[in-house]
N, C-alpha and C positions, 0 to 999 in steps of 0.2 A: 523250404519255408519260403516265402516271397517275403520282401522290406514291409509289405502292410501286414500280414498276418500276425505279429506280433510286438506291439507295442514297446516292449524293452530293446526290441532288436534295433529300432530307432533312434535310440536314446532317451528317450523320454521319464527313464525310471519307473515305468508302471509296470504293475504284476502281468505275467503273460495270460493269455484269454484265448480259446481256441476260436474266438469270433474273429474274423480279419477285418479290417477297415470296410471293404466295398460292403458286407453283409450289415454292418451298424446302423442305425439310424443317424440321421445327421445330429439330435440332442446328443446320443449317448458317445457320437465321436468329439462332441464338444466338451461332454462330461469328461472323459477321458484323458484327454488332454488340455485341462483344467483349463479352457478358455472361453469365450463367449462369442455366440455366432455374428450379435449385432457391433459389440462396442471391442470384440480382439483380447489382445492381450495387452497388459500395462507393460510401460517403458522399462520397468525392473523386471518383470517376467523374463521380458526379451532379454536382456542382459546377463540373466542367470541363463538361460538355455544357449546363448551367443557361447558363453564361456566353458558350459560342458560339453555339446557337440561340436562345438568348431563351426568354421565357416559353410556358408554352402555353395562349396565348390569341387571341382571334378578335377582329377590329375591330368595335368597338361602333359602334353608331349616334351620330351625332355630334350633341352638343348644340347648341342653337342657340349662335352666336357673341354675344358683347358687341352688336356693332355691328348684327347681326341683333335683340335686343330692342329696343335705342336706338330701331331704325328703326320697329319695329313699335309705339311709342307715341304715331307723330306719324299712324296710318293708323284711330284710332277716331272714333267720332259726336263725342265730345267736342271733339275736338283742330279738328273741321270746324267745329263752331258756336265754336270760339273764335278761330279764326282769321276767320269770319264776323265776330265782335265787332268784333276788331281795326279789319277794313277799316271798319266803321261808324263806330268812334272815330276814325279819321284822316280819314272824309268829313267829319264834322261839327268838324274841325281839333283834337281833344282829342289831341293828341300824349302827353301823359304819360300819358293813360287806356290811350291803344292802346299805349304801352310799357309800361304795368302789367301790359295784358292779356298782352303777348308775355312777358314775367316767369314769368306764370302758365302760360304754355303750355310753358315750359321746366322748372318748378316741378312740374307735374303729369309732364311727362316722366320728371325725374327719379325722384321717388315710384313711377310705374309700373314704370320700370326696375329701382329698387331692390325691389321687391315682384316681379317675374318672376323677377329674378337668383337672389332668395333662395329662391324657387319651385323654379328650377332647381337650384341647388345643393344643396337639399334630398333631391331626386328622385335626383339622381347621388349622393349620400351613403348612400340608402338602398338603389340599387343595389350599392352596396362592399360591403354587409352579406352577400349572397347567395354567399357561400362555400363551393364545393364540395369534397367531399373523395374522394379514392380510397385503396384499399386496395393497398398493394405490397410487394413484399419485397426490402429493402437490407438487406446485408451479413446475409443468411441468417437475419432476421427480419421479420414482418410488422409494417409501420406503416402510420396512417393520416397522409396529407399530401394539401396543398393540390392540384388538378388542375393549375394553374396551375404547378406545380413539377414536374410530368412532362415526362421526355426520352427520347429514343430511346435503346431498350435496357432502357427500366424493365420488372419484370415485374410485373405487374398481376390481382390476383384480382376474378373476375367471381361475382356471385351474384345469384340472382332477384330483380328489382327495381332494379338497378342500373342506371345510367347511364353507358355509355360515353364516356369522357374524350379518347380520344385513337385514331388508329387502330394496327392492331396484327396480328400473328400469333398464331392460336391455337395453343399449343403442347400445353394438356391441357384435356377437356371430360369432362362428365357430363351427357348430356341437355341438351346448353347450346343454348338457342332463343333467338334476338334477333329483335326489331322493327325493322325497317330501313326502315318508312314516312317517316320525315322524308327518309331520302336516295335512296331507289331508288323510293319510293310501292307497293312490294310490299307488300299489305295482310294478307299473314300471315306470323305469326315465321316466319326462316328456322332451319332448324338446323346448327349448326356443328359442323367437324371439325377434327381435328388432323394431318389427311394433307394432303399436297399437291395443288393442284389442277392436273390435267396440262396444262388448254388454258393457255398462255402469255400468251392474249389474252381472258381470261375475261371478262363483261362485269361490273359492279361487282355486281349481281344474286347472279351465280354464283361468287363470291369466297368459297367457303364455309370458307374456312380462314382469314379474316381477321375483325375485326371494325372499327367504324368510329366514329368520334365523331359523339355526337350521337343515337346509336341505345341502343335497352333491351333490358335481357334480362328476359325473359319467363320463362323456365324454366331449371331447372339449374344449373349450375356451373362456371367455368372459370379457364383460367390464360393469360394473351397477353403476348407484348414488343411494348413500344409499337415502332411503326414511322416515325412520323410525329406530330407535334403543331404546334398551333396554325394557321396560315394553311396548314401542307404536307399538313394532313388533305383530304380528299377534299370534306368539307363546307367546310372553309376555302377548298380552291381554286374552289371554285365560289360563295362567297361566299353559303351559305345559310342561314348563321345569325345573326340579327340580335337584337341584345338590347336590351331599352329595358323602362322602365315606363312606365305612362299613356300608349301611343301613340293613343289615342281620348279623346274626352271622356268625363267618366263622368254617368250619369243625373241627379245632384247636378247637374251643370254644365248638363245641359242643361235642367235645372227653371229655372235661374237665367237663363239663355240667354232661356228663352221670358217668364221674369216680364220680365226688360229689355225686351225689345222690346214689351211690351204696355203697360210703363210710357212708354215712348220715343212711343209714338203717343196715350197719352193728355195727356201733357206739352207734346209739340207742339202738341195742338188747345185745349190751356188760354193757351199762351203764343200763338197764334193769337187768340183771342179775348182776349187782355190788351191786345196790340198795337194792337188792331182798336177796340176801346173806349177805351183812352188817347188815340188819333188823334183819335177822335170828340169824345173833351171838351176838346181843344183841344192837345193835349202835339204836337212834332215826331214826326212819321212815325220818320224814323229812329232819334231817340233810343227811341221806344218799340220798333220792331226791336232794337236794343242791347240794352234792358231783357228783352226778350221771349226773345232768344238766350242771355242772362245766365241769366235763369231756366231757361232748357232745360238749360243747360250744370250747373247746380246740382243740377238734380233728375234728371239720369240717370244711374244709378250705373255709371258706365263702369269703375271700377275693381273691379267686384263678382265678376267672373271671376275677376281675378289674386289677389283677397284670398282666393277660395274658394281655388284652386290653391294659395297659399302655407300659408292653415289645414289644408288636407289633408296635404300635406307634411309641415309641420312635426309634425300630428298623428302621422303614420307613422312618423315619426322617434323622435316621444316611444315609440310602441308598441315599436320597433326596440330601444329602451334598455330595455324592459320584456321582451325575448327575444320580442318577434311581431313577425315580418318579414313587413307584407303587398305582395305582389308585386302586387296590380291595385286601383287606386285604386276602382272602383266597392264593390268590398266595402268600402269604410268605410262608407258608409251602410246596406249590408246588414248589417254587425255592429253595429249600433245599432237593428237592426229584431229581429233576432234572437229567435226564441220557442222554439228546441227546439235543443239541443246534443244531438246523439249522439255518446258518447266510448265509446274503447276503455277497458279499464281497466288492460292492464300500461304500466307508465312513466308514465301518463299520469296516475290516480288515484292509483298505485302508486310507489315510488322507482325501479323499474328495475332493482333490485339483486337479483337471485333469489339464494337461499339454501335447498339442500338441507335439509331439516328432517328428513324419514324417509325408511325404506325397510321395503316389507314382502315377503317373500322367502320363501317356503315357510313361512306363517304364524308368520313369527319379524318382530316389529317393531324396527328398529332407529332411535334416536333419532341425531341429527346436531347438533351443537354449533358455535360460530362464525357470523358474520354477512359478509355483501358479499364481496368478492372475493379475503380474506386468507385463506392457507394455513392460519390458526390455527383448531382446534376437534377432535374426535373424535368417535367412534361409542360408544353404550353399547346395552345390550340390559338392560331389567328392571333398569335403575338400575347396569348392573356394565360395566365397560369391556370392550370387543371386540377380541380380537386377530386383525387381518383374517388374517394370515398361518393362522390355522389355521379360518377360516370360508368353505370354498371358494364357497358361493352367493353371499354377498354378494361376496364375490372378482368372481364372475360378473357381476353386476349391475354390479358398479363398471368393471369393462371397457366390458361393452356400451355403458351410458351415454360412457365416454370416448372409444371408437372409431367410435362410430357419431354422429358429431360433427364438424362442421366449424368451430367456434369457434375462439378462443383469446384466452389470456388477457395481458393487456399488461402485464408487471410492470416496465418501464423506467422507471415515471415514478413520483413520488411516491404517489398513488392508484391501486392497481390498476383496471384497466379492461377491460372485456369487449370483443374485436373479435369481431362476431358475435350471434348470438342467446345476449341476456342467462340464459336457461334450459338451452341446451348449457354456456356458461360456468360454471353453477353445479355441472353434473355434473362437468366437470375438475376444479374447487375441489374437490368431494367426495373424488373419488380421490385429488388431493394430500394432505388432512386421514388418506387412508388409508396414506398412504405410499408410493403408488404412482410409478415414475418413468415419466412419460408418454414420453418419446423411447424409454425400453426396451421402452414398451408397442407403440408406434406399429413398432419396428424387427421385433421376437417377432412381431406380427400385421401384416404390410405390406396395405395393401388394395389390391385389384385390382379391384374392381366398386363400383356403387353406384346407388341411385335417391333421389336428392335428395327432401329431404319436398315433400308436394305437400298444398297446401291441401282438395282434394278427398276422397282419401285420408287424410289424416291420419297419415301414415305416413311414415319415412326407413329407408332400407336399405344397410347397407353391406357388402361381404365381402372376407373376409382369408383369407392362409394361416396355419392355426397352426403351431405349433413341429414338429409330429408331422406335416406337410405338408399336411393335409386342407384343404378349403375350409370355412368356416362362414360363416354371415346373421347378422349380430348387426340388430335391429329396434328402434325406438322411436318411438312415438307415443299415440296418443289411448288409451287403457284399451279400450275397447268395441270399437274397432278391431282393436288387438293381440289381445285377446279373439278376434275376430271369425275373424282370420286362424290361431288359434291351434287345435291339436285335442289336444295334452296339455301338463301343467303340471309340474315338476320338484319333486321331494318334500324334505322333508326328509334324505333319506338319499341325495340328486342323483340318485336313479332317477326316470324320468319316469312317470308315470299319464295317463289318460283325465281330459282335461280337465272333461268333466261332471260328474266326482266333486267338484272342488273349484270350479266355476265360482261357486257361492252364494257360498261364503266370499271368495272374491276381489273378487266386487263388494260385498258388504257393507264389503270392508277398502277399496276404492276410496271408498266412499259416506262411510266414515269422514273419512279423507284430506280429500277433498273439502269435507265437511260444516265442518271446521276451519280453513278456505278455504286450503286448501295446491293449487297447481296439480299435478295427476297425470298421470305419465305410465308407460304398461305399456313393458315390457321382456320383450322373446324372443329365441330364436336359432333358428338349423336348421343341423346340420350336412349338407350341399349333396353330392348325387351326383356323379360324375365327370362330366364335359360337361353342366354344369347349363346352363340356359334361364333367362332374366328371367321367366318365369312361376312358378318357383320359389321364387323369393325372397319371396314374399308369401303363402304358402299352407304347408300341415302345420307350423307353426310350434309349437316349444315354449313356453310361456309361462313366465318366468324370476321376474318380480315388478314392483312398482311402487314409483313414487320420488314424492314430493311435497316441493313447493317452495313456498316463500313469499315475497311482494315485497311488504313491509311498505307502507301507506298513506303516501302524502306528509303531510307535515305541514299542518295548516289546511285540507285538501279537504275535510273533512266542512262546517267552516266559511262554505268558497266556496260549496258546494254548497246553502246555507241561504240566502246571498248570491243565487244563481240564483233561489232559491224566491220570495224577497221583491221581486226583480225579473219576476217575471211570467214565467219563463224557467225550461222544464223540463229536466231532467235525464235522458237515458236512457243506460245503460249497453247495450254491445254488446259482445260478449265471444267468443271459440273455448272458454273454459273451461266445464266440466263445469256441470250446473244449480246441485249442490246448494253449491258452490264461487260461482259468481257471485250467487246468493239469499245468503249469508251476508256477501259484501262489501257488497251493497245494505242490507243490515240494520245494517252497521257507518255505513255511511255516510248512513244514513236515506232512501234514495232508496224504499224500499218503500212511504213514507206520501205520501198528496198533503198538500198544503198545509190540504186540510178536515177529514185524518184520514182518508181512505178508502184500505184499504190497495191498494196494487198491485201485478200481476202481475210473474212472472217466467215467461218465454215459452220453451221449449226449439223449437230448430229441427225436430222433428218436426213441431209442431203447424203448422209451415207451408208444410206440402209441398202440400199442396190447395188453397191459398186463392187466390180468383179477385180483381180490383178492389174488390169489396166487401167481402170477407173480409179483406184487407187495410187498409184504412180500419177496420173496425172491431177488428182486433187491436192497432194501436196507440195505440188512444182511453186505454184505461189500463194500459199495461205501462211498466213502469220499467227491465226488463231483457231482454236476448234473448241466451241462452246459445247456445253452440254452433253459430253462426252461421257459416255461408260469405259470401266478399264479394259473393256474389250476392245472398245475403238482404239485404246492407247497403243495394244499390240500390233494392231493393222499398221497403224498410222506409223509405229516404228519399221517394220517390214517394209513399207511403201518407201518410205526415205532410203533404207539402206539398199533397197532394189536399183534406187537411181544413185547409188555409186557414194552416199554419205558415211562418214562415221558419225554415230548417232551416240549421244548423252541423255538420259532420260531420267527423270525425277519422280520420285512415288515416294507414297506413304501407309497406304493401305493391303491389306491382304490379297485385294485383289490384282494391284500391281505389281504382283512379286513375278507372272510373266511377261509384261513389259520389260521390266528391269533385268532380267534373265536374258532376255533378246535385245535388249541395247549393248551397243559395245562398251558402254561405260553406263551402268544402273548407279543411280544415286539415291540414297535413301535419306530420309529428314530425319535428323537425330533426336530432334524434340516431341515434333508430333509423329513420327512414322512409329509405324507398328516392328513390334519383333519380327514379323513373319519377312515384312519388305526389307528391312536391315540384312536380315541375312542372306537375301536375294542379290543383295546390290553389292558390286565391286568397291563402291566409295561412300561414306556417312558423312553429310555435313552437319557439326555437332549444334550449329546456331541457326540451321534452316534457311542461313540468306544466300540469295542470289550469287552474289558480289564473289561469296567462297567459291561456288563453283568456278567461275572466272578465273580466281586468282590460284584456284590448284590445276587449271587448263595452263595457265603461265607458269606454274612452275614444273607442268610436266613437259612444256617445250624446254623449260631450262634445262632438266634434268636431261634429255637425249641431247641437246646440244652440248652440253658439259662433254658426257660421253663421247660423243664425237670430237671433241678437240683433244681429247685424252687421247684417240686413235691418229688425228691428224698430225700430233706432236711426236708421238710414240714411234709410231711407222717411219717418218721421214726422218726422226735421225736414227732409229736402228737401219735405214737403209742406208742414211750417209756413211756409218760403219763400217757397212758390207762395201759399197762404192770405194771406199777409201781403201781397203785393203785388195778387194778384186781388181781393180785397177791398175794398182801398184805392180801385184803379183804378173797381170797380163801387162803392163808395160815392161817390166824385168828391172823393175827398182827394189830394194831392198824395203823390209816389211815397215810401214809408215807407223805401225802401232804394235807395242808390247802385249800380249797375252794381256799381265796384270792390270796393263791400262785398259785395254777393252771390257775388261769385268769391272774396273773402277767406273769406268764411263756407264755402265749398265745399271750400278748402285748408286751414283752420284746424279750426274743430269738425266739421266733416265727419269729417275723415281719422283723426287723432290719437285720437279716444276709441273711432272705431267699429274701428279696429285693434287699441285694447287691449282691445276687446270678445271679439274671435277667441282671445284669450290668457286669456282667463276659467277659473280652474279647476273642477274636477269640484264639481257642487252635492252638499250632504250627501244630499238625495233622489236623485239621480240612478239610483242600482240599487234605489230603492222604488216608481219609476213602471213603469206597462206599456210594453212595446215599442213604438216608433213604427212606423205600417204605411208602409211603403216608397213604397207606391202612393200615398199621401196628397199631393196637391199642396203647395207651401210656402206658399202665400197661401191658407189655407183661410177661409171666410167670417168665422170668430173672429176668427183672426191679424188679417186684414185691418181689420175693424170697428176692433179695438184699435188698431193704425197710425193710421187715420182719426180715430178721435176724440183721441186722445194728440196727433196733428199740427194738430190745430183748435184744441186746447186751448193749445198754445205757440203758435200763429200769433194765437190771441185773445188771450192776454195779450202779445202784441206790437204788437198795434194799440193795446192798452188806453194803453201805455206811450205809445205814437204820438199818440195823444188827448190826454195830461195834456200832454206836452210841446209841442205846437202848442197846448193851453190857456193855460200857462204863458209862451212864449217867442212864440207869432202865427205867422205863416207868410209873415213877409217873408224875404228871403234868408238872415240870419242867423239869426232866430228858427227858419225850417227847418232850418237846418243840425243847430243845436240838437237840434228833435225827433229828426230822422232820426238824429242818434246816438244819443240816449237809447234808441230804439227797436232799431238796432241792436247796440247793448251787451245789450241785453235779451234779444233774441232769441238772441245768439251764448253769454251767459251760461245762458240758460236750456236748450239743446240740451248744453253742458257738464253742467248739474247731470241732466239726464235720461238721460246715460249711467249714471246710477247707479239709476234706474228701471227702465231696459231690462235688467240684469242678470238679472232674472226676474220674468216676467208674473205669478207669483201669491204670490212670497216678499216681505217687506219689505225695501227696502234697510237697514233701521235694525236689524242685526242684527248678531252676533258676526263674519260674512262679510264687513263693511264694508270690512275692509282686507286680503283675502286676495290681491286683486289690485293688485300694485304697480305694473304695466302704467297703469293707469287712474289712478291716483293722479299717476303722472308724466303721463299725458296730461294731466290734468286741471291741474296745474301749469303746462305749456307753452302752454296755452290761455288759462290765466288773464295769464300774462306776457305773452304775442302779444294780448292783447287791451287790457292798458293799455299797453303800447308804442300800440299804433293810436290811443289819445286822449292821449295825451302825449309820443309821439315826433314832433316835427315832420314829418321827411320822411313818417313811415307817416300822419301827419295830411294831409298835403299830400293824397297819393296816394287816401286813402280820404275825404278831405274831410269830416273830424270835427271836432269842437271837444272842451276840457278839461271833464269833469263836474264837477257841483258835489257836495258833500254830498250834499244833496236828491235831486238828479239819480240819485246812488247808492243812495237810498233808492227811488224807484220801480224802478229796474233790478232790485234785491237782491228786491224784492216780486214784479216779474214773473216773474224769473229761477227763485224758489223755489215761488211758488203753484201751477204746474203737478207740480210734484215733489208738494208736500202732497195734491194733488188725487187723482194716481194712488195714491199711498200709503193714501190713507183710503179708494180703490176696493180695494186691495187688501184693507187689513182687513176691511171690509166684506165680501167676498167669500168671507175665510175663515171668518169667522163663521157665514156663510150655510152652507159645507162641511161645518164642526161640528155644526152644528144640526142637517143633514140625515142626518148618521151617527147621531144618538139618537133620530131619527123611527121 
């Protein structure tokens, strides 16, 4: 039995009935669910049903438990190596050392556990940001509510691009089509009907009177009554919906894993050489095996992937606080590599607060005052106030804009907001400014038919019955399309004349409005014959006039675009607006000028019609604006830009934008006006629809990747220094400069704390003045690898010098050697701590104003210094680490050995900076 077949099975508390919901009439469904098709449920009813049935949510993929994460810590190569080292220590009778290694194992597990737990918590917190909304009717008014709060009996409104969030019975529809591929596998959209399905046992795909959770509206609009929520829905019943973030490893993690495997092979080979040479030089084999294992533990960065995941997750949470919700981890690396942003205009570059500014009707220009969705303002003509009651033509234009409209203005909250399309909401506000009563207007002209707006035809049509009893079609849409469908135009005296007489004037008026950066709509009507058919609705129209609306630019968007230009990121505006409007907006934003001063083009959709692949590649090369484009054009634009080698970020909000969002390297959906389909297809959702949020997310993407590279730089160079110190000493024939426990101590203290702090480094001052990073580039480039090698050699060389001085001063006897080893141990530890400051930047000096901007690094430094002092002055640690207290002279050697690499590295940076400066003037 399906979830719709028995009301009691969905928690409505109703008696069982053999008639399933698809086969009931709309009125029967409303009666059985105790709801009203027009007014919906009351707030009290909703509260009772929510308490009874629970939230409209599905079981999510369970996060790993604490025990699973803890057990995972003992499955790594490093733990195996540590256990082997512990066994060797026991074989040598070194019980204290074996116990200390066991403590290291537990500490390593604790650090790994905390890191993975925080990463999982951060990702779970990110998941909770993804709140979806549904438009419902409750207490007779439209509301937007979280979909988790939907209950059986709720009346939900659907429009093109919406995601269906519950199962329900369709009670009203206008060309409603739903993509049910996620549920039934049907590749084509299914036309929905409010008529009952006669077959009580109809298959899921044949229930045309029902809509189901997780399907998507591809066309039209509708209204349905919720019949099932949460796990009682069809898709909940079969367990098909699984939510989760980052189900697979990211490309960045794959690169890190590959790097770790390569390093493991190299390190194990070196350790074998060290073991063999040390044994041949007279050291005990088991002791050298223990040393080799310890070096392998120190050198293999087992925490690299965990730290990377945590860095990505924390960075994504930081983006979420900036109103950028990254839905997929791979997007982070691509964000930092973005070279082109293709952006819509409305709501992204502008405030998305449409306001009607002008009407042009029968050669009369009317100005409208007021701003936003407040109903304060008025109409004037030639600087004189207009009495709407005595201007029938303006009244007709207002009536068309108000009735050929699916939006609402919500004034139940402090700041009025648009429910639906902002441009349609602006037309409603204009009618309110004229004193029209919208409820009276809707009752006087009831809607009996419609053709919803279509992105191809660029028209919307509604059919109404006039107070005189005739049928009339009201049409609004793109001026060119409305003109194309018209044969006559209304004149100043109210009579219609042939359109050809006035077409040139209308086109000139349209151009004038568009050139003022107004978004222009054409308005038309037609008295319909009796027994009209749908074909009558978009032909033989009478053109009424034009209406121009404005959407002011967002604050700071021009400066943000300038930031993009400095960062090597090109901004391309893609809009459905007219060419003149788009060109004016581009001029205001400086989009029409390249960084070198070259003028960039505004391209009209008609210039794209016959292009082949090469033509598209050439077209996108110097275009700043694409006007009057369709969603299909967006897909071709993205493809052409990618063929030119660009990493493309694309914004979108409609269902037809989904292919372009998927095609783009970074698909970005609008959180406020974006459809659920667009959000599902996107890699990132910006919750404030603001262009600056996109650029901020790109900056954070660059910061995250830079911080991971800082972590690699520091960790690998320090690990190499430890290997170099032991390897060189063994090759020279010196005693071991570091003890096994000292190597493990370095691995836990000076490797972990500063390295973790480097992953929290704030944004560099020049992060948005550098060119984008190539995502195909390997993490370990030859230049980066050489940097790590010579700096690791420098750290290890200074440690060896300090060890040599210690042996010269204190000899190679047991006590003297212990003193020399302590000097070498402290030199290497402190040089690594100081090196963390050099690793903050490969090119910028550490001694700048940014020296104190990373409080975490200073905290890690303080912790390392305290622990190192304890290592030579706290007796229990001294016994475990086999250290001795150092004299003032010893500290002088340690200080010189610790700061010498820092000085050399900073001098090299200074020399490279001077060389770069000199090249600029050549």
